[in-house]
C-alpha positions in Angstrom: -16.8 -8.1 -0.6 -14.6 -10.9 -2.4 -11.6 -10.4 -0.7 -9.9 -12.4 -3.2 -6.1 -14.0 -3.2 -3.5 -11.4 -4.5 -1.1 -12.8 -6.6 1.9 -14.5 -5.2 0.6 -14.1 -1.5 1.7 -17.2 -0.5 5.1 -16.4 -1.7 8.1 -18.7 -0.8 10.5 -17.6 1.7 13.3 -16.0 0.0 16.9 -15.5 0.6 16.7 -11.9 1.3 18.8 -10.3 4.6 18.1 -7.9 7.4 21.1 -5.5 7.1 20.7 -2.3 8.8 21.4 -2.4 12.7 21.1 0.4 15.4 19.0 1.2 18.1 16.3 -0.2 20.0 12.8 -0.8 19.2 11.0 -0.9 22.3 9.7 -4.5 22.9 7.2 -4.7 25.7 7.1 -8.3 27.3 5.9 -9.3 30.9 6.7 -7.0 33.9 8.0 -8.0 37.2 4.4 -7.5 38.5 3.0 -9.9 36.3 1.2 -7.3 34.0 2.2 -7.3 30.1 2.9 -4.1 28.0 2.5 -4.3 24.3 4.5 -2.0 22.0 2.4 -1.2 18.7 3.9 0.7 15.9 1.8 2.7 13.0 1.9 4.5 10.2 -1.1 7.2 11.3 0.6 10.4 12.7 -2.4 12.9 12.1 -6.5 12.2 12.7 -8.9 9.7 13.0 -6.4 7.0 12.2 -4.4 8.2 14.7 -7.5 8.5 17.3 -8.7 4.9 16.2 -5.2 3.3 17.2 -5.3 5.0 21.0 -9.6 4.2 21.0 -9.3 0.5 19.6 -5.9 0.0 22.3 -7.8 1.8 25.4 -10.8 -1.0 24.6 -8.5 -3.8 24.5 -7.0 -2.7 27.8 -10.3 -2.5 29.6 -11.0 -5.9 28.4 -7.7 -7.4 29.5 -7.0 -5.8 33.0 -3.2 -6.4 33.4 -2.4 -5.4 29.7 -0.7 -2.2 29.0 -0.6 -1.1 25.1 2.3 1.8 24.1 1.9 3.4 20.8 4.2 4.7 18.5 2.8 6.4 15.2 5.8 6.2 12.8 5.3 8.3 9.8 4.8 5.8 6.4 7.9 7.0 4.5 10.3 6.0 7.7 8.4 2.9 8.8 10.1 0.4 6.7 13.5 1.8 7.9 13.1 2.1 11.4 11.1 -1.2 11.5 14.5 -3.1 9.9 17.0 -1.3 12.7 14.4 -2.3 15.4 14.4 -5.9 13.9 17.9 -6.3 14.1 18.5 -4.5 17.5 16.5 -7.7 18.7 14.2 -5.2 20.4 11.9 -4.9 17.8 8.3 -3.6 18.6 5.8 -6.6 19.7 3.1 -5.3 17.1 4.0 -3.7 13.8 2.6 -3.0 10.4 2.9 -5.6 7.7 2.2 -5.4 3.7 2.8 -9.2 2.9 5.4 -10.3 0.1 8.7 -10.5 -0.5 8.7 -7.9 2.4 7.4 -9.8 4.8 9.1 -12.9 3.4 12.8 -10.9 4.4 11.5 -10.9 7.9 10.2 -14.8 8.5 14.0 -15.8 6.7 15.7 -13.7 9.4 13.2 -15.2 12.3 11.7 -12.2 13.7 8.1 -12.7 13.3 5.8 -15.0 14.6 3.9 -17.8 13.1 0.4 -17.1 13.5 -1.0 -19.8 12.1 -2.6 -21.8 14.8 -3.3 -18.5 16.9 -6.4 -17.2 14.6 -9.8 -17.5 15.6 -12.4 -19.1 13.4 -14.3 -16.2 13.4 -11.3 -14.2 12.0 -10.9 -16.8 9.2 -14.1 -16.5 8.2 -14.5 -12.5 8.1 -11.0 -12.4 6.7 -11.6 -15.2 4.3 -8.7 -15.3 1.8 -6.9 -11.6 2.2 -5.5 -13.8 4.8 -3.3 -15.2 2.2 -1.4 -12.1 2.0 0.5 -12.8 5.0 1.1 -16.9 3.8 4.7 -17.5 3.4 5.2 -21.7 2.5 1.6 -22.3 3.7 1.9 -21.0 7.2 0.3 -17.4 8.3 2.8 -14.5 9.8 0.3 -11.2 9.8 -3.5 -10.2 10.4 -4.8 -7.9 7.3 -7.1 -5.1 8.3 -7.4 -3.3 4.9 -7.7 -4.3 1.2 -5.9 -1.5 -0.9 -6.2 -1.7 -4.7 -5.0 1.0 -6.5 -6.7 3.6 -9.3 -6.7 7.2 -10.4 -8.7 9.5 -7.7 -10.1 12.7 -9.3 -11.4 16.5 -8.5 -14.9 16.1 -9.8 -14.8 19.8 -9.8 -11.9 20.3 -12.1 -12.4 17.7 -14.6 -16.0 19.0 -14.9 -14.5 22.6 -15.4 -12.2 21.2 -17.8 -14.4 19.8 -20.0 -13.8 15.7 -18.9 -17.2 14.3 -18.9 -16.1 10.6 -18.6 -13.5 8.6 -17.2 -10.8 8.0 -19.6 -10.9 4.1 -20.1 -7.0 4.4 -22.6 -4.3 5.9 -21.8 -4.7 7.9 -25.0 -7.8 9.2 -23.6 -6.0 10.0 -19.9 -3.5 11.9 -21.9 -6.7 13.6 -23.9 -8.0 14.8 -20.4 -4.5 15.9 -19.6 -4.7 18.6 -22.4 -8.0 19.7 -21.2 -7.2 20.3 -17.9 -4.1 21.9 -18.6 -5.5 24.2 -20.4 -7.6 25.7 -17.2 -4.1 26.1 -15.2 -4.4 23.4 -13.2 -1.9 20.7 -13.1 -3.4 17.3 -14.6 -1.8 14.5 -12.4 0.0 15.2 -8.9 2.5 12.7 -8.4 5.2 12.5 -5.0 8.0 11.6 -6.4 9.9 12.7 -3.6 9.3 9.5 -2.0 9.7 7.1 -4.8 7.0 4.7 -4.5 3.8 7.2 -6.0 6.4 7.5 -9.0 6.9 3.9 -9.0 3.4 2.7 -9.0 3.1 4.4 -12.6 5.6 1.6 -13.8 4.2 -0.8 -11.8 0.5 -0.5 -13.7 2.4 0.1 -16.7 3.7 -3.2 -16.0 0.3 -4.4 -15.3 -1.0 -3.6 -18.0 2.0 -5.0 -20.1 3.1 -8.2 -19.1 0.5 -11.6 -18.5 -0.7 -12.9 -15.6 1.9 -15.9 -15.6 5.0 -14.0 -15.5 3.8 -11.3 -12.9 3.6 -14.9 -10.6 6.9 -16.4 -11.9 9.0 -13.1 -11.5 7.8 -12.7 -7.8 9.7 -16.0 -7.2 12.6 -15.2 -9.8 12.8 -11.3 -9.2 14.2 -11.0 -12.3 12.9 -8.7 -15.4 13.3 -11.1 -18.1 10.5 -11.3 -19.9 10.3 -8.4 -22.9 6.9 -6.8 -21.3 9.0 -5.5 -18.5 11.2 -3.3 -20.9 7.8 -2.1 -22.7 6.2 -0.8 -19.5 8.6 1.1 -19.1 8.7 2.8 -22.8 5.2 2.6 -22.3 5.9 5.2 -19.4 8.2 7.2 -21.4 6.2 8.3 -23.7 3.6 9.4 -21.2 6.1 11.2 -19.3 6.6 13.0 -22.8 3.3 14.5 -22.7 4.3 16.2 -18.9 1.3 15.0 -17.3 2.5 15.6 -13.7 2.5 19.1 -11.2 5.3 20.9 -11.6 8.3 20.4 -9.0 6.9 16.7 -8.6 10.6 15.2 -8.3 10.7 17.2 -4.9 6.7 16.7 -3.8 6.1 14.9 -1.3 3.4 12.3 -1.6 1.2 12.7 2.0 2.6 15.5 4.1 1.0 18.8 4.0 -1.2 20.9 1.7 1.9 20.9 -1.0 2.2 16.7 -0.9 0.6 15.3 -4.0 -2.4 14.5 -2.1 -2.7 17.9 -0.8 -3.1 19.4 -4.2 -6.0 16.9 -4.9 -7.2 17.9 -2.0 -7.4 21.7 -2.8 -8.2 21.1 -6.0 -4.5 22.1 -7.5 -4.5 19.1 -9.4 -7.3 16.8 -10.8 -5.9 13.5 -10.7 -3.8 11.1 -8.6 -2.6 7.2 -8.7 -2.8 6.3 -5.4 -4.3 3.2 -3.5 -7.7 3.0 -1.4 -6.1 4.3 1.7 -6.1 7.9 0.1 -9.5 9.0 0.6 -8.5 9.5 4.8 -5.2 10.9 3.3 -6.9 13.4 1.4 -9.5 14.4 4.0 -6.5 15.1 6.7 -5.0 17.6 4.0 -8.6 19.3 2.9 -8.6 23.5 4.4 -11.8 22.0 6.8 -10.3 18.7 7.2 -13.3 17.0 6.1 -13.4 14.6 3.1 -13.2 16.2 -0.3 -17.0 16.4 -1.6 -16.2 15.4 -5.3 -14.3 12.8 -4.7 -14.0 10.5 -7.8 -12.4 7.4 -9.0 -12.0 4.9 -12.1 -9.5 2.4 -13.0 -6.0 2.4 -14.0 -6.7 2.8 -17.9 -6.2 -0.1 -20.7 -2.6 0.3 -22.8 -3.4 -1.2 -25.8 -0.9 -3.9 -27.1 -0.3 -5.4 -23.5 -0.9 -9.2 -22.5 -2.2 -7.8 -19.2 -6.0 -9.2 -19.2 -8.0 -6.1 -19.2 -9.6 -5.4 -15.9 -6.8 -6.6 -13.4 -5.8 -4.5 -11.0 -2.4 -3.4 -8.7 -3.0 -3.4 -5.1 -2.4 -4.5 -1.5 -3.1 -5.5 2.2 -2.2 -4.1 5.3 -1.9 -5.8 8.1 -0.2 -6.1 11.3 2.1 -8.9 12.6 3.6 -10.0 16.4 7.1 -9.8 16.8 9.0 -13.6 17.4 9.8 -13.2 21.2 6.5 -10.7 22.0 3.5 -12.3 24.7 1.0 -14.3 24.1 -1.5 -11.0 24.7 -0.2 -9.9 20.9 -2.0 -11.9 19.1 -5.1 -11.6 21.1 -5.0 -8.1 19.8 -5.1 -9.1 16.6 -8.1 -11.1 16.6 -9.4 -8.3 18.7 -8.9 -5.8 16.1 -10.7 -7.4 13.2 -13.6 -8.2 14.7 -16.8 -7.0 13.3 -16.6 -3.5 15.4 -13.4 -2.7 15.2 -13.2 -3.0 11.6 -16.3 -1.0 10.9 -14.4 1.8 12.7 -11.4 1.1 11.1 -12.7 1.6 7.9 -14.7 4.7 9.0 -11.5 6.0 10.5 -9.1 5.7 7.6 -11.8 5.7 4.8 -10.9 2.7 3.2 -12.2 -1.0 2.4 -11.9 -3.0 5.7 -9.9 -6.5 5.1 -13.4 -8.4 6.6 -16.7 -9.2 5.0 -18.5 -8.5 7.7 -17.4 -5.0 7.7 -18.1 -3.7 4.0 -21.2 -2.1 4.7 -19.5 0.9 6.4 -17.8 1.4 3.2 -19.9 4.6 2.4 -17.7 7.1 0.3 -18.6 7.3 -3.5 -15.3 6.7 -4.7 -14.7 4.0 -2.3 -17.6 2.0 -3.6 -16.5 2.5 -7.1 -13.3 1.4 -5.9 -15.2 -2.1 -4.6 -16.9 -2.6 -7.5 -13.9 -2.6 -9.6 -12.3 -4.6 -7.4 -15.1 -7.0 -6.7 -14.9 -7.9 -10.7 -11.1 -8.1 -11.5 -9.6 -10.7 -12.9 -7.0 -10.6 -10.8 -5.1 -8.3 -8.4 -1.3 -8.1 -7.9 0.4 -6.4 -4.8 2.6 -3.4 -5.1 6.0 -4.8 -7.2 8.1 -3.4 -4.3 6.5 -5.2 -1.7 6.5 -8.5 -4.3 10.4 -8.4 -4.5 11.3 -7.2 -1.1 12.5 -4.4 0.4 16.5 -4.4 -1.5 15.1 -5.2 -4.7 12.3 -3.2 -4.4 14.1 -0.4 -3.5 16.2 -0.5 -6.6 13.5 -0.7 -9.1 11.3 3.0 -7.3 14.9 4.5 -7.5 15.5 3.6 -11.2 11.7 4.5 -12.1 12.6 8.2 -10.4 15.6 8.1 -12.5 13.5 8.3 -15.3 11.3 10.5 -13.9 14.4 13.1 -13.5 15.1 12.4 -17.1 18.5 10.2 -16.1 17.2 7.0 -17.2 15.2 4.7 -19.3 13.5 1.6 -19.9 16.3 -0.4 -19.9 17.4 1.1 -16.7 15.1 -0.1 -15.2 15.1 -3.8 -16.4 18.9 -3.4 -15.8 18.6 -2.2 -11.8 16.3 -4.7 -11.3 18.4 -7.6 -12.3 21.4 -6.2 -10.6 19.5 -6.3 -7.0 18.4 -9.2 -7.4 21.7 -10.8 -8.3 22.8 -9.4 -4.9 20.4 -10.1 -2.7 
C-alpha cells in the first residue's frame, strides 16, 4: 500500500497551550521489585477492538516478563478532554492515542510527549513508510501509526438499490438527486451524528477540500487562519446542501457511534442510506448491526466533486491513528510501540477494527469490499489532507466544529465559520 504523506503532517510546533487541570491520568513506572507497569489508554470500548488490545497486551507481557500493561478503554468523544486533563496533572497514561497535526504539536510544545526519533526500529520504519510523517513535528517523530483513515461516504447498497440509485454519485448534484430518491422510500438519505460536532464538521471539511487549492490547505496549517475566499465558498456550498434537507430527522441530537440510534447505527440497521465517515466506520457499523456482524451490503464512494472549486479532483480528507508515549514513560513504552506495528499485530489490528493498517506489510488483511474501494481511491488520490480540527489543534478545531454545528442548527452562516476560526486562532 502506498501510505502517502498527509498534507502538513510535518507541522511546525505551534503556540498552543494545554489549559485544563484536574485528576490524575494514572501513569505507570518501575515498581519496588523492579517490575514495570505501563498504562495504556485506547478508544475501543466494546467488541473486537477492545479484545485486540487485551490480546496484544497479553502477548507483549508474555514476551517481556516483568512488564504489566494496565488498559483503560476511553469512549472516543471523551478521549481528547480526558487526556488533556491527565497531561496537565503530570500523571498521564504511559501510552495514549494520538492523531498528529496541531493536536500533537500542542502536546509537544507543552513537553508532554516522548521523542521517538531514535527509538523506532528499522523494521518498523520500512513497513510504515511515509505514514510515520503524520507524527513528525519539526523533523522529530512523536508517535507510531496503526491505521490510515481516509474518509468518504459509506452506504447500504440495499437501501440505495431499493431507491433506484444504481451508480455512485460523482458530483454533489448527483448526490442531491440520489437523496431525493431515497427520501421517497421513507428512509433517511444520509445519517449524521451532529451531537458529537465533528461528524457534522466533516461535511464542511470536505466542501473545503473541494473549494480550496492544496497550497491554501498547506499554508492554513501553519497560519491557522481562514483568509482565502475559498473557506467562505466552502461554507456557502455546505449551506446550499443543507437546504436540500439531506440528513436524518433529529440529527442535531444524534450521536455518531454509540448505540443503534447513532448515525452509524442508522446505517447499520438500514434506517439511512449513507454516512460520511473515516475508514474506521466498517468496524463501528458491524458492532451495531442486529447480529453484530459486518453489514453485508456495505459500500463506499469518495466525497463527490463540487463544481467551481480549486481543489484537485480525487483529493481526499483523512487521518492517521497512532499511539504516543508520555514524556516520563518507562523505556518499555517504545518497545510496545514497535511491537504493535509488526506484521502479525498490524494484520490483527486491521481485522479487529475492520480498517486500513498503517503497515504496507499488513495490507493483505484488508478483505472488506468497501475498504478495498477506499484503498483504491486512496492509492490514486493526488493528495490527502488531515482533518481540519486535527490540523489546527484542539482550541481552534473545537471552535471550527462548533461553528459548523451552529450552521446545521440554523444559528450561523458561512461567514460565521470563518469568523469563529480566525477569532480562535487570534486567541491561541
